[in-house]
C-alpha positions in Angstrom: -74.4 -15.8 16.1 -74.7 -20.0 18.0 -76.4 -22.7 16.4 -78.3 -24.8 19.2 -79.0 -28.4 18.6 -80.4 -31.5 20.1 -79.8 -35.4 19.9 -82.9 -37.8 20.0 -81.5 -39.0 23.3 -82.1 -35.5 25.1 -85.4 -35.1 23.4 -86.8 -37.9 24.5 -85.1 -37.9 28.5 -86.0 -34.3 28.5 -89.7 -35.3 27.9 -89.9 -37.4 30.0 -89.4 -35.2 33.5 -92.5 -34.7 35.1 -91.2 -32.4 37.9 -91.8 -28.7 37.3 -88.8 -27.2 39.2 -86.6 -29.7 37.8 -87.5 -28.7 34.2 -86.9 -25.3 35.3 -83.3 -26.3 36.0 -82.9 -27.8 33.0 -84.3 -24.8 31.3 -82.4 -22.1 33.2 -79.2 -24.2 32.6 -79.6 -24.9 28.4 -79.8 -20.8 28.4 -77.0 -20.4 30.5 -75.0 -23.1 28.3 -76.4 -21.4 25.2 -74.6 -17.8 26.4 -71.6 -19.1 27.5 -70.4 -23.0 25.7 -67.1 -22.8 28.4 -69.0 -23.7 31.6 -69.4 -26.8 32.7 -66.6 -29.7 33.5 -64.5 -31.0 30.3 -64.7 -34.1 29.9 -61.6 -36.2 28.3 -60.9 -38.8 26.3 -63.1 -40.9 24.4 -65.6 -38.1 25.1 -63.2 -35.1 24.2 -65.1 -32.1 23.7 -68.0 -32.3 25.2 -68.8 -30.9 28.5 -71.1 -31.8 31.6 -73.2 -29.9 33.7 -74.4 -30.9 37.1 -78.2 -30.1 38.1 -79.1 -32.7 41.0 -79.2 -35.7 40.2 -78.8 -35.4 36.8 -75.9 -34.4 34.4 -76.7 -32.5 31.0 -74.0 -33.2 28.0 -73.2 -31.1 25.4 -70.9 -31.2 22.7 -69.5 -27.2 21.7 -68.1 -27.0 18.4 -66.4 -23.7 18.6 -64.8 -23.5 14.8 -69.0 -23.9 13.5 -70.3 -22.1 16.3 -72.5 -24.8 17.4 -74.4 -26.1 20.7 -74.9 -30.1 20.7 -77.1 -31.5 23.4 -76.4 -35.4 24.0 -77.7 -36.5 27.0 -79.5 -36.0 30.5 -78.6 -39.1 32.3 -79.0 -39.8 36.4 -75.3 -39.5 38.0 -75.8 -43.5 39.3 -76.1 -44.4 35.8 -73.1 -43.5 34.2 
């Protein structure tokens, strides 16, 4: 069984979303990542072991630790704010 956690930054930014359609998209992507942690684009260099999923116009960043069977949602940020 996979253990799911979230960073305080992710919780804060997810709470600020006011658009209900966007909230549903984020919830669906989170559920999809929990089912299959290998989806999304793997990051390189200093962000190694993290993955990103694109939810227009945002990106959802998560850390997948296979050895501990853990997924930690790190951040939800605007694509232009990279």
